[in-house]
N, C-alpha and C positions, 0 to 999 in steps of 0.2 A: 359705912360706905367703903367700897373697894377703892384702894389707892390706884387709880387708873394709870398714873405716870409710872408707878412701880411695875404694873402689868406690862406697860410698853417697854420699859428698860429690860425686863426679863425676856420678853419676846425678841428684842433687839440683840441681846446676848446669844440667843439660840440660833438666830438667822445665819446661815452659812455665808451669805453674801454681805453681811453688815461690816462696817469698818472695824468692829470689835474682833471679828473672826479673820478678816482678810488683811488688816493693817495692825491693829493694836497687839494682837497675839503673834504677829509675823516675826519669826526669829531674826530676820535681818534688820528689823527696826532698831533694836537696842544696839546693834553693831555700829549704827551710824552716829550715835550721840557723840562719842569722843572725837571722831573725825570732823564732825561739823563744829564742835567746840574749838578744835585746833584751827580749823579754817577761819573762824571768826577772829581768833587771836592773830592770825596772819594778816587779816584785813586791818586790824588795829595797828599792828606793827608798821605796815606800809603807809598808813595815813600819818602816823606819828613821825615816820622818817621822811615824809614828803615824796615817797616813791609810788604812791597809789596811782597817780595819773588822773586824767579827766575823761576817761571813756569806760563804759561798762563792758563792752565786748572784749574778751580776753583777760579781764581783770580777775583778781583773787575773789572779789565779791561775786562775779558771775559764776565762778567755779563752785563756790559754796552754796549759793542760792539755787543754782542748777541742780546740785546734789539733793537739796531739800525737795525741789519741785519734782524730782524723779521718784520720790516715794509714792506709795500707792494712795489713790483717791484723795485723801484729805488735803494734801499739799500740792495737788496738781494746779498749775498756774501760779504758784507762789513767786515765780520770778517776774511776773508781769509788772508788779509795782516798781521794780528796780530797773526795768528797761528804760533807756534814755529816750525821751519823747521830745525831739528838738523843737517842734512847733509850739509845744506848751512849756518848753524849757524846764521840764521836771523829770525825775526828782532833782532838786537843785543841790546836789552834792557833787556833781561832776564839773561844774563851771564856777562854783563859788567855794573857794578854798576854806573860808571860815565855816561854812555849813558842813563841809566835808570833815573838818576837824571836830566839829560838834558831834557829828555822827560817830566818829571814832571814839570820842570821849564817852558817849553813851554806851557803846559796846564794851569799852574797857571797864567802865564803872560796873556794868552788869556782869562782866566776867569775874570781877573781884569781890563783889558784894554777895551776901548770902542771906539777907533778911528781906521780908516783904516790904518794909518801909523804905529801905535803901533802893529797891527796885522802883517803887512808885516815885521816890524823889528824883531818880534819874530820868524817868519818863516825863515828869512834870517840868524838869529843867529844859529838856529839848523841846517840849511842847510850847514853852514860852517863846521860843525862837521862830515859831511858825514857818518852818522850812517847807517850801512848796513841794508837794508830792511825796513827802517823807512822813507817812502816817503809821497807823497801827499794823501795817503789813510787816513792820520790823519785829512785831511780837512773834512772828514765826521763827525768827532767829533767837529771840529771847527764850522761847519755849525750850530749845535745845540746851540752853544754859541752866534753866531753872524749871524743869517740867512739873514740879509740884506747886509752883507759884504762878506761872505765866501760861495761860491757855493759848493755843493757836488762834488765829483770827482770819476769817475770810467771809465772803458774802453768804455762803451756805450756812456757816456756823452762826452768823448774826441772824439770818432768817429763822434758823432752828430755835435759837434762844428766844427771839421775839414770839414765835408761835407757841412755844411751851410755856412761857411766863406771861404773855400778854404785854410785854414791854415794847418800846419803840426805839430801840438802839439804832443809830445810824452808822453807816460804814464810813471810815476815813478820818475819824477824829479820835485823838487820844483820850479826851475826857469821856467819850462814849465807850471806848474800849475799857477804861478803868471801871466805869459803872457796870458794864457787862461782866467784867471779871469778878466783881463782888457777887453778882448774881450767880455766876458759874460756880464759885466757891461754895455758896450756900446750897445750891443744888447738889453739889458733890458731897457735901457733909450729910445732907438728908438721905442720900442713897449710896453712901460710901460702901456698904456691904455688897452692892452690885457693881460698883465702879472701881476706882483705884486712887491711890495718892497721886499717881501720874495723871495730870489733867488731860492727857491725850485721850483717855477713855471717854470722859464726859464731852470733850470736843468732838470726838467721833460720833457720839450719839446725836449731838445737836446737828452735826453735819448731815447725818442720814435723815433727820427730820427736815432740815432745811432744803435738801434735794428731793424731798417728797417721797423718799423710799418708805417712810412711815409717816402717818398723820398723827398729830398731837391729840391728846384727849380733849373732849369738849370742855369749854369753860363752865357751861351750865351743869347742874347736878341732877337734872331730870332723868328718869328711867329710860325714856325713849331715846334721848341723846346718847346716853351711856350704851344702851343696847346696840344702837346703830353704829357707834364707834367700834365696839367689840366685834361686830360682824365684819366691818371693814378691815379690822386688824387680822381676822382670820383669813380674809381674802388675800391679804398681802403675801401669804405663803404661796399662792398661785403665781403671783408676780415674781417671787423669788425663784421659782422653778424655771422661769423663762430666762433668768440671768445665770443659770448654772454653767453655761459654756465658758464665759470668761473666768469664772471661779475655778472651773476644772483646769483651765489653761494655767492659772496661777499655781495651782497645786502641782501640776506637771512640771512647772518650772522649779518648784522646791524639790521635787523628786529628782530631777536631773542634777541639781546642785548636790544633793546627797549622794547620788550615784558617783559623781566625779570625785567627791571626797573619799568615798569607799575605794575607788580605784587607786587613789594616791596613798591611802592608808595601807592597802594590801601590798602595793609596790614597795613602799618604805619598809614594811616589815620583812618582805622577801629579801631586801637588800641588807638586812641586818640592823636597820636603824630603830631606835625607839621613836614612837609616833604619838603626837598630841593632836587631838581633835578639838576644835573651837569649843570653848566652855559652854556656849548656849546651843551647841549642836550635838553634844555627847549622847543625849538620850533619844535622838531620832532613830526610828525603827528602820532597819534595812536588812533584807533577806533573813527575816526571822530573829534578828538579834539587834542590839543597839549599835550605832555607828562607832561608838568608842570601845567596842569589844576588842580586847587584846592590846589596847593602847595604855599610855600612861594615865594614872588616875589623878596625878597632880604634877605640876611643873616643878623642876628643881628650885631650891631657894635662890640660886644665883639669878634666876629669871623672875621668880615671884617678887623678889625684893628690888628689882631694877626699876629705874624710871620708865614709865610707859608700860608697866606690867599689865595694867588694866586693859590696854589695847592689844598687847601681844597675846594675851590669853584668848582673844577673839579671832586670831588669824585662823583661817579655815583648817589648814593642816601644817604641822611642823614635823620635820624629821630631825631628831637629835642624835648625836654620836653615841657610841656604846656606853660611855660613862654617864650620859644624860646631862652633861653640863654645858654643852655648846650646841646651838642650832645650826645644823648643816644645810637645811633647806626649808624655805617657807613658801607656802602656796596659798594664793587667794583665788578662789573660784568666782568669776564674775559672769554669771549666766545671762542675766538681763539687766541688772542694776548698774548704777554709776560706778566707775572704777575709783572714785574719789576716796571713799572710806577704806578700800583695800590698800591703796597707795599710802595713806596715812599710817595704817598699821605696819606696813613695810618700813616706813620711815622711823617709827618708834622702835622697831627691832634694830634697824641699821644704826641708829644713833646710839644704841646700847652696844658700843663697838666690841665689847668683849664677849658678846653673846652669839654672834653669828659668823659664818664663814663667807668670804667674798664670793660672789657668783652663784649664790644659792637662793635668789629671790625670783619667784615665778608668778606671773599673772596667767591664770588658766581660764580660757574663754572659748566660745564657739569659733570655728575657723573664720567665719565671716566678720568677726568683730575686730580683727587685727588693725584695719585702717582706723577704725573708731578709737581704739586704744592709743595708737600712735598719735592721732590728732589731739587727743586729750592730753597726752604727755608733753605736747609742745606748749601748753599753757604756762605762763609765768609762775603759777602756783606750784608747778611741778619741776621747777628749774633744777632742783638738786637731784632729781631722780636719775639723770644721766650718769652721775657718779656712782650709783648703786649697782650698775650692771644688771638691771632687772630684765628678765627674759619673758617673752610671750610663748606660752605653751598651748597650742590648739587642741581642742577636744579630739579631733580626728587623728592627729599624730599620737596622742596618748593612747587612744583606743587601739590603734593598729600595732603599737610597739610595746605596750606595757608588759605583755606576757613574755616576749623575747628578752626584754631588759631584766625582768624578774628572774628569768631562768639562766641567762648567760652574762648579765651585767655585773659590774662591781662599782661601788662608789657612785659618784655623781656623773660619770662620763656619759652613760646612756641617756639620762634625762636631759642633760645639757645638749646632747647631740640632736635631739628632736625639738628643741626650743630655739627661738630666735631672739637675739639680743635687741632690746628696744633702744 
């Protein structure tokens, strides 16, 4: 008998609009892991210090959960569970200090542990407290701490899991999540060659089934049921064609991001700097060559061995001095995504005080995003940014002035002149 679930996963991987293509393989996805982990650590620090407060809006938790929710498809709506609902008085971590501390202890425990059993023990500990409104939505935070051990959790993933396995997992309970998690791990092991150690892949597959982008194979083994399902699967390609417009828009967004990186690369080289392109963007195609053409193949040891090097390597574009030992300028291109992860990478560089020159940190974004960027930077989570002298560099100014700066400019004066201090 044909393994119909294998057939479905193969088709899912091929579909241009599946979460596998549009989210799991998305270059920006991996960039967000360190920034989200750092944000979770900040939430823990504030809870332990008693400075977290009793409101969600404007908190460090809102910043980090909002950053997760802005990722494509699978995490859309991830912030709903954490929004304060005054009539229901949930989630009960804003008005009950003991519950808030318990939440902080769970996050701290999961930040520090590295085994499956330790994670489960932490979840079972907080589950026994029965904190109102604080359920498995927290697993979306834990996924970014332990992507090989903790799958994301939402209604669509649960629906997909139940449809594929015939289970009856219910949303909103930790014991149900842990039971589903075991089933997800077993599924992942069975089809590991098509999926990944990162449970985001299997979660994305279940999400697409749960949102009815794909229908699960029939439980029965009769030829008629199998043939009918295979026919329906072939028709799914027609549905995919009708969804090409948003997919094309996402690709255009990625192209624009790459184009801006190329502008900054070329400008830096013209000014005599050595240039580094983000580690996960180096192989991107642009104008018949790779984005990293003519750039450094590796960062100098002073940076590679620094604290936060993992994050620094992912900054979109770095300009280094002629000796290649000091970062003169760092650029984060924020085309459509949250600025959170970019700011965290800037912080990692800035806190490595011997590695960068003051006044060389730039957020590069569409002209119309300046107010949004300024509003985001007013959040308490970014309170230290004002000390870094980060500048906003609009696309329009860069496009209009890059050739003149490359031809007549020297040093950082030109690029600083067209940017605005945040």
